[in-house]
C-alpha positions as a Markdown table, in Angstrom:
| # | Residue | x | y | z |
|---|---|---|---|---|
| 1 | Unk | 3.2 | 12.0 | -13.9 |
| 2 | Unk | 2.0 | 10.7 | -10.5 |
| 3 | Unk | 3.5 | 8.2 | -8.1 |
| 4 | Unk | 1.2 | 5.7 | -6.5 |
| 5 | Unk | 2.4 | 3.9 | -3.4 |
| 6 | Unk | 0.7 | 1.6 | -1.0 |
| 7 | Unk | 1.2 | -0.6 | 2.1 |
| 8 | Unk | 4.0 | 1.5 | 3.7 |
| 9 | Unk | 3.5 | -0.3 | 7.0 |
| 10 | Unk | 5.5 | 2.0 | 9.2 |
| 11 | Unk | 8.8 | 1.1 | 7.4 |
| 12 | Unk | 10.5 | 4.4 | 7.3 |
| 13 | Unk | 13.7 | 3.0 | 5.7 |
| 14 | Unk | 11.7 | 1.8 | 2.7 |
| 15 | Unk | 9.5 | 5.0 | 2.6 |
| 16 | Unk | 12.4 | 7.3 | 2.5 |
| 17 | Unk | 14.1 | 5.2 | -0.2 |
| 18 | Unk | 11.0 | 5.3 | -2.4 |
| 19 | Unk | 10.5 | 9.0 | -1.9 |
| 20 | Unk | 14.1 | 9.6 | -2.9 |
| 21 | Unk | 13.6 | 7.6 | -6.1 |
| 22 | Unk | 10.4 | 9.4 | -6.9 |
| 23 | Unk | 12.2 | 12.8 | -6.5 |
| 24 | Unk | 15.0 | 11.5 | -8.7 |
| 25 | Unk | 12.5 | 10.8 | -11.4 |
| 26 | Unk | 11.1 | 14.3 | -11.2 |
| 27 | Unk | 7.7 | 13.2 | -10.0 |
| 28 | Unk | 6.0 | 15.8 | -7.8 |
| 29 | Unk | 2.6 | 14.2 | -7.1 |
| 30 | Unk | 2.3 | 11.3 | -4.6 |
| 31 | Unk | -0.8 | 9.4 | -3.5 |
| 32 | Unk | -0.9 | 6.6 | -1.0 |
| 33 | Unk | -3.4 | 3.8 | -1.4 |
| 34 | Unk | -3.5 | 2.9 | 2.3 |
| 35 | Unk | -1.9 | 0.9 | 5.1 |
| 36 | Unk | 0.5 | 3.6 | 6.2 |
| 37 | Unk | 0.6 | 1.9 | 9.6 |
| 38 | Unk | 0.7 | -1.7 | 10.8 |
| 39 | Unk | 3.5 | -4.3 | 11.1 |
| 40 | Unk | 6.4 | -1.9 | 11.1 |
| 41 | Unk | 8.2 | 0.0 | 13.9 |
| 42 | Unk | 7.6 | 3.7 | 13.2 |
| 43 | Unk | 3.9 | 4.4 | 12.9 |
| 44 | Unk | 4.0 | 8.0 | 14.2 |
| 45 | Unk | 6.8 | 9.0 | 11.8 |
| 46 | Unk | 4.9 | 7.4 | 8.8 |
| 47 | Unk | 1.7 | 9.2 | 9.6 |
| 48 | Unk | 3.4 | 12.5 | 9.9 |
| 49 | Unk | 5.1 | 12.0 | 6.6 |
| 50 | Unk | 1.9 | 11.3 | 4.6 |
| 51 | Unk | -0.1 | 14.1 | 6.2 |
| 52 | Unk | -0.6 | 16.8 | 3.6 |
| 53 | Unk | -0.1 | 14.6 | 0.5 |
| 54 | Unk | -2.5 | 15.0 | -2.4 |
| 55 | Unk | -4.5 | 12.1 | -1.1 |
| 56 | Unk | -4.1 | 9.2 | 1.3 |
| 57 | Unk | -6.6 | 6.3 | 1.4 |
| 58 | Unk | -7.6 | 4.3 | 4.4 |
| 59 | Unk | -6.4 | 0.7 | 4.4 |
| 60 | Unk | -7.6 | -2.2 | 6.5 |
| 61 | Unk | -4.9 | -1.5 | 9.1 |
| 62 | Unk | -6.2 | 2.1 | 9.6 |
| 63 | Unk | -9.7 | 0.8 | 9.7 |
| 64 | Unk | -8.8 | -1.8 | 12.3 |
| 65 | Unk | -6.9 | 0.5 | 14.5 |
| 66 | Unk | -10.0 | 2.8 | 14.5 |
| 67 | Unk | -12.5 | -0.1 | 15.1 |
| 68 | Unk | -11.8 | -3.8 | 15.5 |
| 69 | Unk | -9.5 | -6.4 | 13.8 |
| 70 | Unk | -11.7 | -9.5 | 13.7 |
| 71 | Unk | -10.3 | -10.7 | 10.4 |
| 72 | Unk | -6.6 | -10.3 | 11.4 |
| 73 | Unk | -4.4 | -13.3 | 12.2 |
| 74 | Unk | -2.7 | -13.3 | 15.6 |
| 75 | Unk | 0.6 | -11.8 | 14.5 |
| 76 | Unk | -1.2 | -9.0 | 12.7 |
| 77 | Unk | -3.4 | -8.4 | 15.8 |
| 78 | Unk | -0.4 | -8.3 | 18.0 |
| 79 | Unk | 1.2 | -5.7 | 15.7 |
| 80 | Unk | -2.0 | -3.7 | 15.6 |
| 81 | Unk | -2.3 | -3.6 | 19.4 |
| 82 | Unk | 1.4 | -2.4 | 19.5 |
| 83 | Unk | 0.7 | 0.3 | 16.9 |
| 84 | Unk | -2.4 | 1.5 | 18.8 |
| 85 | Unk | -0.3 | 1.7 | 21.9 |
| 86 | Unk | 2.3 | 3.8 | 20.1 |
| 87 | Unk | -0.4 | 6.2 | 18.9 |
| 88 | Unk | -1.8 | 6.5 | 22.4 |
| 89 | Unk | 1.6 | 6.7 | 24.2 |
| 90 | Unk | 1.1 | 9.1 | 27.1 |
| 91 | Unk | 4.8 | 10.1 | 26.9 |
| 92 | Unk | 3.9 | 11.8 | 23.6 |
| 93 | Unk | 2.3 | 15.3 | 23.9 |
| 94 | Unk | -1.5 | 15.2 | 23.8 |
| 95 | Unk | -1.7 | 17.5 | 20.8 |
| 96 | Unk | 0.5 | 15.2 | 18.8 |
| 97 | Unk | -1.5 | 12.2 | 19.7 |
| 98 | Unk | -4.7 | 13.9 | 18.7 |
| 99 | Unk | -3.1 | 15.0 | 15.4 |
| 100 | Unk | -2.1 | 11.5 | 14.5 |
| 101 | Unk | -5.6 | 10.1 | 15.0 |
| 102 | Unk | -7.0 | 13.0 | 13.0 |
| 103 | Unk | -4.7 | 12.0 | 10.1 |
| 104 | Unk | -6.2 | 8.5 | 10.1 |
| 105 | Unk | -9.7 | 9.9 | 10.5 |
| 106 | Unk | -9.3 | 12.1 | 7.4 |
| 107 | Unk | -8.1 | 9.2 | 5.1 |
| 108 | Unk | -10.4 | 8.6 | 2.1 |
| 109 | Unk | -12.1 | 5.4 | 1.2 |
| 110 | Unk | -11.6 | 5.9 | -2.5 |
| 111 | Unk | -10.2 | 8.6 | -4.8 |
| 112 | Unk | -10.6 | 9.4 | -8.5 |
| 113 | Unk | -8.3 | 11.0 | -11.0 |
| 114 | Unk | -9.4 | 11.9 | -14.5 |
| 115 | Unk | -7.9 | 8.6 | -15.7 |
| 116 | Unk | -8.0 | 6.3 | -12.7 |
| 117 | Unk | -10.0 | 4.9 | -9.8 |
| 118 | Unk | -7.9 | 4.5 | -6.6 |
| 119 | Unk | -8.8 | 2.1 | -3.8 |
| 120 | Unk | -6.9 | 0.1 | -1.2 |
| 121 | Unk | -8.6 | -3.3 | -1.7 |
| 122 | Unk | -11.0 | -3.5 | -4.6 |
| 123 | Unk | -13.8 | -1.5 | -6.2 |
| 124 | Unk | -16.3 | -3.9 | -4.6 |
| 125 | Unk | -14.9 | -3.5 | -1.1 |
| 126 | Unk | -12.4 | -0.6 | -1.1 |
| 127 | Unk | -10.9 | -1.4 | 2.3 |
| 128 | Unk | -11.0 | -5.2 | 2.8 |
| 129 | Unk | -11.3 | -7.3 | -0.4 |
| 130 | Unk | -8.1 | -8.9 | -1.6 |
| 131 | Unk | -7.4 | -9.4 | -5.3 |
| 132 | Unk | -4.7 | -12.0 | -5.8 |
| 133 | Unk | -3.1 | -13.4 | -9.0 |
| 134 | Unk | -5.1 | -16.6 | -8.7 |
| 135 | Unk | -8.3 | -14.5 | -8.9 |
| 136 | Unk | -7.5 | -13.5 | -12.5 |
| 137 | Unk | -9.0 | -16.9 | -13.5 |
| 138 | Unk | -12.2 | -16.3 | -11.7 |
| 139 | Unk | -14.3 | -14.8 | -14.5 |
| 140 | Unk | -17.3 | -14.0 | -12.3 |
| 141 | Unk | -15.3 | -12.2 | -9.7 |
| 142 | Unk | -13.2 | -10.2 | -12.2 |
| 143 | Unk | -16.2 | -9.4 | -14.3 |
| 144 | Unk | -18.0 | -7.9 | -11.2 |
| 145 | Unk | -14.9 | -5.9 | -10.3 |
| 146 | Unk | -14.3 | -4.5 | -13.7 |
| 147 | Unk | -18.0 | -3.5 | -14.0 |
| 148 | Unk | -17.3 | -1.0 | -11.1 |
| 149 | Unk | -14.2 | 0.5 | -12.7 |
| 150 | Unk | -15.4 | 3.8 | -14.1 |
| 151 | Unk | -12.0 | 5.0 | -15.4 |
| 152 | Unk | -9.4 | 3.5 | -17.8 |
| 153 | Unk | -7.4 | 2.2 | -14.9 |
| 154 | Unk | -8.0 | 1.1 | -11.3 |
| 155 | Unk | -5.0 | 1.0 | -8.9 |
| 156 | Unk | -5.0 | -1.1 | -5.7 |
| 157 | Unk | -2.7 | -2.3 | -3.0 |
| 158 | Unk | -3.6 | -4.6 | 0.0 |
| 159 | Unk | -2.2 | -7.9 | -1.3 |
| 160 | Unk | 1.4 | -6.6 | -1.5 |
| 161 | Unk | 1.8 | -8.5 | -4.8 |
| 162 | Unk | 2.3 | -6.1 | -7.8 |
| 163 | Unk | 1.0 | -6.9 | -11.2 |
| 164 | Unk | -1.6 | -6.3 | -13.9 |
| 165 | Unk | -5.1 | -7.8 | -14.2 |
| 166 | Unk | -6.6 | -7.6 | -17.7 |
| 167 | Unk | -10.4 | -7.3 | -18.3 |
| 168 | Unk | -10.1 | -10.2 | -20.7 |
| 169 | Unk | -8.5 | -12.3 | -18.0 |
| 170 | Unk | -5.0 | -13.2 | -16.9 |
| 171 | Unk | -2.3 | -11.7 | -14.6 |
| 172 | Unk | 1.0 | -10.3 | -15.6 |
| 173 | Unk | 3.8 | -9.7 | -13.0 |
| 174 | Unk | 6.0 | -6.6 | -13.3 |
| 175 | Unk | 8.8 | -8.7 | -14.9 |
| 176 | Unk | 6.5 | -9.0 | -18.0 |
| 177 | Unk | 5.9 | -5.2 | -18.1 |
| 178 | Unk | 9.3 | -3.8 | -18.5 |
| 179 | Unk | 8.1 | -1.4 | -21.2 |
| 180 | Unk | 5.2 | -0.2 | -19.1 |
| 181 | Unk | 1.5 | -1.0 | -19.2 |
| 182 | Unk | -0.4 | 1.1 | -21.7 |
| 183 | Unk | -4.2 | 1.1 | -21.6 |
| 184 | Unk | -5.7 | 0.9 | -25.1 |
| 185 | Unk | -8.5 | 3.2 | -26.0 |
| 186 | Unk | -11.8 | 1.8 | -24.7 |
| 187 | Unk | -10.1 | -0.8 | -22.5 |
| 188 | Unk | -9.7 | -1.0 | -18.8 |
| 189 | Unk | -7.0 | -2.4 | -16.6 |
| 190 | Unk | -6.5 | -3.1 | -12.9 |
| 191 | Unk | -3.0 | -2.7 | -11.4 |
| 192 | Unk | -1.7 | -3.6 | -8.0 |
| 193 | Unk | 1.1 | -1.3 | -7.2 |
| 194 | Unk | 2.7 | -3.6 | -4.7 |
| 195 | Unk | 4.0 | -2.7 | -1.2 |
| 196 | Unk | 6.6 | -0.2 | -0.1 |
| 197 | Unk | 7.0 | -1.5 | 3.4 |
| 198 | Unk | 6.4 | -5.3 | 3.2 |
| 199 | Unk | 6.7 | -6.8 | -0.3 |
| 200 | Unk | 5.3 | -10.3 | -0.6 |
| 201 | Unk | 6.2 | -11.4 | -4.2 |
| 202 | Unk | 9.6 | -12.8 | -3.3 |
| 203 | Unk | 11.5 | -9.6 | -4.0 |
| 204 | Unk | 12.4 | -7.7 | -0.8 |
| 205 | Unk | 12.8 | -4.4 | -2.7 |
| 206 | Unk | 10.1 | -1.7 | -2.2 |
| 207 | Unk | 7.5 | -1.5 | -5.0 |
| 208 | Unk | 5.6 | 1.4 | -6.4 |
| 209 | Unk | 4.1 | 2.6 | -9.7 |
| 210 | Unk | 4.1 | 5.8 | -11.8 |
| 211 | Unk | 1.2 | 6.8 | -14.0 |
| 212 | Unk | 0.9 | 9.5 | -16.7 |
| 213 | Unk | -2.7 | 8.9 | -17.5 |
| 214 | Unk | -2.0 | 6.5 | -20.3 |
| 215 | Unk | 0.9 | 4.2 | -19.2 |
| 216 | Unk | 1.9 | 2.7 | -15.9 |
| 217 | Unk | 5.4 | 1.8 | -15.0 |
| 218 | Unk | 6.5 | -0.5 | -12.1 |
| 219 | Unk | 9.6 | 0.4 | -10.0 |
| 220 | Unk | 11.6 | -1.5 | -7.4 |
| 221 | Unk | 13.8 | 0.3 | -4.9 |
| 222 | Unk | 16.4 | -1.2 | -2.6 |
| 223 | Unk | 16.4 | 0.0 | 1.0 |
| 224 | Unk | 18.2 | -1.0 | 4.2 |
| 225 | Unk | 16.1 | -4.0 | 5.1 |
| 226 | Unk | 18.4 | -5.0 | 8.0 |
| 227 | Unk | 17.9 | -1.6 | 9.6 |
| 228 | Unk | 14.1 | -2.0 | 9.6 |
| 229 | Unk | 14.4 | -5.6 | 10.8 |
| 230 | Unk | 16.6 | -4.4 | 13.8 |
| 231 | Unk | 14.1 | -1.7 | 14.7 |
| 232 | Unk | 11.3 | -4.4 | 14.8 |
| 233 | Unk | 13.4 | -6.7 | 17.0 |
| 234 | Unk | 14.2 | -3.8 | 19.4 |
| 235 | Unk | 10.5 | -2.8 | 19.6 |
| 236 | Unk | 8.9 | -4.2 | 22.7 |
| 237 | Unk | 5.9 | -6.2 | 21.5 |
| 238 | Unk | 6.3 | -6.7 | 17.7 |
| 239 | Unk | 6.6 | -10.3 | 16.6 |
| 240 | Unk | 10.1 | -11.4 | 15.4 |
| 241 | Unk | 8.4 | -12.9 | 12.3 |
| 242 | Unk | 7.8 | -9.4 | 11.0 |
| 243 | Unk | 11.5 | -8.7 | 10.8 |
| 244 | Unk | 12.3 | -12.1 | 9.2 |
| 245 | Unk | 9.8 | -11.9 | 6.4 |
| 246 | Unk | 11.2 | -8.6 | 5.2 |
| 247 | Unk | 14.5 | -10.3 | 4.2 |
| 248 | Unk | 12.8 | -12.8 | 1.9 |
| 249 | Unk | 10.0 | -10.6 | 0.5 |
| 250 | Unk | 7.2 | -12.8 | 2.0 |
């Protein structure tokens, strides 16, 4: 069994709660599908935590902090600039700063298990392309994406909206997958694992998935949302909106 988590977004309250839930279930393998940083108030702590995991992919926030953020909205750009300043803070020892940037630099663009392809965005554009529930009705788009899935399952993050995309079309939210998502022999499935640090499906609980090579299970974990919101509000430079959205899961 392996735990697949994504879009941590520097929310240490949510990350710790999810890791505690993973440990409670006896799951020892953890892979992150990207966006460890961005939006949230504790980027240095989040990066240190994921370092040394089996694999950690590069999300669009890691890509943007390394390069440019041309496709980010103003609030996201503001948060990205704040995050970059945190990573470059001269009050932090030089060796630690270099180590944090090295963690980002080592992040993978994609990763394969025997049974699954793992990317942040989509198989067509592993870092930037969003796959949203409405896209399930776009036969051309989904056909092109599924052509690139070379395993029985593909797990993604990026949109912060968990759910299952079938090769035959259609989208199922986690509420319709209480018994798990089993992939039939010869079939393929694409699963968004949701977000640990900033859910956007109307449920403020952290989201992640476990996978045993045949069946995927969605999990939701409560965490101290107010504690993270207060950390954002106390941070000098993060938009207030980033605290408010956590409380409504949007």
